[in-house]
C-alpha positions as CSV (number, residue, x, y, z in Angstrom):
1,X,104.7,111.0,101.9
2,X,104.6,108.0,99.7
3,X,101.6,109.1,97.5
4,X,103.5,112.2,96.5
5,X,104.8,111.1,93.2
6,X,105.1,114.2,91.1
7,X,106.0,114.8,88.3
8,X,104.5,111.4,87.8
9,X,100.7,111.4,87.6
10,X,98.5,108.8,89.3
11,X,95.3,108.0,87.4
12,X,92.8,106.0,89.4
13,X,89.8,106.7,87.0
14,X,88.6,103.2,86.0
15,X,89.4,103.3,82.2
16,X,90.1,99.5,81.2
17,X,91.8,98.8,78.1
18,X,93.7,95.6,76.6
19,X,97.0,95.3,78.2
20,X,100.2,96.5,76.0
21,X,103.8,95.5,76.0
22,X,105.0,98.3,78.4
23,X,102.2,97.9,80.8
24,X,103.0,96.7,84.3
25,X,102.0,93.1,85.3
26,X,100.9,93.0,89.0
27,X,101.0,89.5,90.4
28,X,100.5,88.4,94.0
29,X,101.4,85.3,95.9
30,X,99.7,85.8,99.2
31,X,101.4,88.8,100.8
32,X,104.1,88.7,98.3
33,X,104.2,90.8,95.1
34,X,106.2,90.0,91.8
35,X,108.8,92.7,91.1
36,X,112.0,93.2,89.2
37,X,114.9,93.5,91.6
38,X,117.7,93.8,89.0
39,X,118.9,96.9,90.6
40,X,118.4,95.7,94.1
41,X,115.3,95.1,96.5
42,X,115.2,98.8,97.4
43,X,115.1,99.9,93.8
44,X,112.5,97.5,92.5
45,X,110.2,98.2,89.5
46,X,107.1,96.3,88.3
47,X,107.8,93.8,85.5
48,X,106.3,94.8,82.2
49,X,104.4,92.6,79.8
50,X,107.4,92.2,77.4
51,X,109.6,90.9,80.2
52,X,108.0,87.6,80.2
53,X,108.3,84.6,77.6
54,X,106.0,84.6,74.8
55,X,104.1,81.7,76.3
56,X,103.5,83.7,79.5
57,X,102.4,86.7,77.5
58,X,99.9,84.8,75.8
59,X,98.5,83.3,79.1
60,X,98.5,86.7,80.6
61,X,96.6,88.3,77.6
62,X,94.1,85.3,77.4
63,X,93.5,85.2,81.2
64,X,89.8,85.5,81.6
65,X,90.1,87.7,85.0
66,X,93.0,90.0,83.7
67,X,92.0,93.1,85.6
68,X,93.0,96.8,84.7
69,X,93.8,98.4,88.1
70,X,95.0,102.0,87.4
71,X,97.7,104.0,85.6
72,X,100.8,105.9,86.4
73,X,101.5,108.5,83.4
74,X,100.9,106.2,80.5
75,X,101.7,102.9,82.3
76,X,98.7,100.6,83.0
77,X,98.9,98.3,85.9
78,X,97.2,94.9,85.4
79,X,96.4,92.2,87.9
80,X,96.8,88.7,86.9
81,X,97.1,85.1,88.6
82,X,100.5,83.8,89.5
83,X,99.2,80.6,87.6
84,X,99.8,82.8,84.3
85,X,103.6,82.9,85.0
86,X,105.6,79.7,84.6
87,X,109.3,80.9,85.2
88,X,109.7,84.5,86.6
89,X,113.3,84.7,85.7
90,X,116.5,85.7,87.4
91,X,115.6,89.4,88.4
92,X,111.9,88.8,88.9
93,X,111.1,87.7,92.4
94,X,108.3,87.8,94.9
95,X,108.9,90.4,97.7
96,X,106.9,90.8,100.9
97,X,104.6,93.6,100.6
98,X,106.2,95.3,103.6
99,X,109.2,95.9,101.3
100,X,107.1,98.9,100.2
101,X,108.5,100.8,103.1
102,X,112.1,100.6,101.6
103,X,111.5,101.7,98.1
104,X,113.7,104.5,96.9
105,X,111.0,105.8,94.7
106,X,107.5,106.8,95.9
107,X,106.0,106.0,92.4
108,X,106.8,102.4,93.1
109,X,105.9,102.1,96.5
110,X,102.6,103.9,96.0
111,X,101.7,101.6,93.0
112,X,102.6,98.6,95.3
113,X,100.4,99.8,98.2
114,X,97.3,100.5,95.9
115,X,97.8,97.2,94.1
116,X,97.8,95.3,97.3
117,X,94.9,97.2,98.5
118,X,92.7,96.3,95.5
119,X,94.1,92.8,95.2
120,X,93.0,92.2,98.9
121,X,89.6,93.7,98.2
122,X,88.9,91.4,95.3
123,X,90.3,88.5,97.1
124,X,88.0,89.0,100.1
125,X,84.9,89.5,97.8
126,X,85.1,86.7,95.5
127,X,81.6,85.7,96.6
128,X,78.6,87.8,97.2
129,X,77.8,88.8,100.8
130,X,74.2,88.8,100.1
131,X,73.4,85.8,98.3
132,X,76.7,83.7,98.3
133,X,77.2,83.5,94.6
134,X,80.6,83.9,93.0
135,X,81.3,87.6,91.8
136,X,83.1,89.0,88.9
137,X,84.7,92.3,88.2
138,X,82.3,94.8,86.9
139,X,82.6,95.6,83.2
140,X,82.0,99.5,83.6
141,X,83.3,100.4,87.1
142,X,85.9,99.5,89.9
143,X,83.5,97.0,91.5
144,X,82.7,93.4,92.1
145,X,79.5,92.3,90.7
146,X,77.0,89.4,91.6
147,X,75.0,88.5,88.4
148,X,72.5,86.4,90.6
149,X,71.2,89.1,92.9
150,X,72.8,92.2,91.0
151,X,74.6,93.2,94.3
152,X,77.5,95.6,93.6
153,X,80.5,95.8,96.0
154,X,82.9,98.9,95.7
155,X,86.4,99.0,97.1
156,X,86.6,99.0,100.9
157,X,88.1,102.0,102.4
158,X,88.2,102.3,106.2
159,X,88.6,106.0,107.6
160,X,91.1,106.5,110.6
161,X,92.9,109.3,112.4
162,X,96.5,110.0,113.4
163,X,96.6,112.6,116.2
164,X,99.8,114.5,117.3
165,X,98.6,115.8,120.8
166,X,101.0,118.8,121.3
167,X,101.4,121.2,124.3
168,X,102.3,124.5,122.6
169,X,103.2,126.2,125.9
170,X,105.8,123.8,126.7
171,X,106.8,122.6,123.1
172,X,106.0,119.0,123.7
173,X,104.3,116.3,121.7
174,X,102.9,113.0,123.0
175,X,104.1,109.7,121.5
176,X,103.1,106.2,122.4
177,X,104.5,102.5,121.7
178,X,101.8,100.0,120.8
179,X,101.8,96.3,122.0
180,X,102.5,94.9,118.5
181,X,105.6,94.2,116.7
182,X,106.1,97.9,115.7
183,X,108.2,99.2,118.6
184,X,108.8,102.8,117.5
185,X,107.2,105.8,119.3
186,X,104.5,107.1,117.1
187,X,101.1,108.9,117.2
188,X,97.7,108.0,118.7
189,X,95.8,106.5,116.0
190,X,92.4,104.6,115.5
191,X,89.5,103.8,113.3
192,X,86.5,106.0,113.0
193,X,83.5,104.2,114.5
194,X,79.9,103.8,113.1
195,X,77.9,107.1,113.6
196,X,81.0,109.0,114.7
197,X,82.4,112.3,113.3
198,X,86.2,112.6,112.5
199,X,86.6,115.3,115.2
200,X,84.7,113.1,117.9
201,X,86.9,110.1,116.8
202,X,90.1,112.2,117.6
203,X,88.9,113.2,121.1
204,X,87.7,109.6,121.7
205,X,91.0,108.0,120.8
206,X,93.1,110.3,122.8
207,X,90.9,110.0,125.9
208,X,90.8,106.2,125.4
209,X,94.5,105.5,124.9
210,X,96.1,108.0,127.0
211,X,93.5,109.7,129.3
212,X,94.0,113.2,128.0
213,X,91.4,115.9,127.0
214,X,92.2,117.9,123.9
215,X,90.8,121.2,122.7
216,X,91.5,122.8,119.3
217,X,91.9,120.5,116.4
218,X,94.0,121.4,113.4
219,X,93.7,119.3,110.2
220,X,97.1,118.5,108.8
221,X,96.9,116.3,105.6
222,X,95.5,112.8,104.8
223,X,97.1,109.6,103.3
224,X,95.8,106.6,101.6
225,X,97.6,103.5,103.2
226,X,96.9,100.5,101.0
227,X,98.8,98.0,103.3
228,X,95.6,98.2,105.7
229,X,93.0,99.5,103.3
230,X,92.7,102.8,105.2
231,X,92.4,106.5,104.5
232,X,94.3,108.2,107.4
233,X,93.5,111.8,108.3
234,X,96.0,113.6,110.4
235,X,95.5,116.3,112.9
236,X,97.3,118.3,115.5
237,X,95.4,118.4,118.8
238,X,96.2,121.0,121.5
239,X,96.2,119.6,125.1
240,X,93.2,121.1,127.2
241,X,94.1,120.6,130.9
242,X,95.9,118.2,132.9
243,X,99.0,116.6,131.2
244,X,98.9,113.4,133.1
245,X,99.0,110.4,131.0
246,X,97.1,107.3,131.7
247,X,97.6,104.4,129.1
248,X,95.3,102.2,127.9
249,X,97.1,98.8,128.8
250,X,95.1,96.9,126.3
251,X,96.4,99.0,123.5
252,X,99.7,100.5,124.5
253,X,103.0,99.6,126.1
254,X,104.1,103.1,126.9
255,X,103.4,106.8,126.2
256,X,105.1,110.0,127.2
257,X,105.7,113.6,126.4
258,X,108.9,114.6,124.3
259,X,110.4,118.0,124.0
260,X,111.0,118.9,120.5
261,X,114.9,119.0,120.9
262,X,114.6,115.2,122.0
263,X,113.4,114.2,118.5
264,X,115.5,112.8,115.8
265,X,114.7,113.2,112.0
266,X,112.3,110.9,110.6
267,X,111.3,109.5,107.1
268,X,108.4,111.3,105.9
269,X,107.0,108.5,103.9
270,X,104.1,108.0,106.3
271,X,101.4,110.7,107.6
272,X,102.3,110.0,111.1
273,X,106.0,110.5,111.0
274,X,105.4,113.5,108.7
275,X,103.3,115.0,111.5
276,X,106.2,114.2,114.0
277,X,108.9,115.6,111.7
278,X,106.9,118.7,111.1
279,X,106.8,119.2,115.0
280,X,110.6,118.6,115.4
281,X,111.4,121.2,112.8
282,X,109.1,123.7,114.8
283,X,106.8,124.1,111.6
284,X,103.9,122.7,113.5
285,X,103.1,126.1,115.0
286,X,102.0,127.3,111.4
287,X,99.3,124.6,111.5
288,X,98.0,125.8,114.6
289,X,97.3,129.3,113.5
């Protein structure tokens, strides 16, 4: 999955420091992120401080809201305003954040997603939700701080589930298509509600969206998905009873059962399609034990 970046190491502990020449410069323009595409859009890399003109480097270093985000190996990632950059240059271009799905290297895609998650959170919390005063990045932890009422706001992470409903007796999996632009068959998924356990969320989402009852739940893996600020938890859920599908028409366009041999190989960048591909290969039975 996209967060699997070994042998590189992702350091998300908050250890701010001054930006150095070989550190990555993270810059957003709405939903676009500045990247070096000298080797092609699918092989993008983050620009480093020394890729910019001396004037831009000076502006970046002196930017009063220059924000340390995280590190990968020894490279720090620092968020700056696009106003600090005068002329990006020939190979430095703004790419839509959805290009994260096309990156050939997980290390880059993961950094793009986490950067987007943090930038969205900081942008959405420029003012205190308690008193309305402007906030600033906290100087000792990854948080936004209101000096007026002392309110502290930490990064927003929304828990969600992806559910592979399977019928082990017939070697089938249930897949569904949503009503949005994403038109591939995928898994049942949804957000955890207030006061709800993860297990109850799995059962509720399956019943609501396809009208099926599930019995045994088998935890698979989790995945941070920075494009939408969620922490996705994946499960295999065994069918319990009738296999008749009744879709929730306000959420889904279609849902049906697939035999394992009907499936084609999928990218395993995302948790959902890793669950599907693990089923396709027959390895899902190991998770049901």
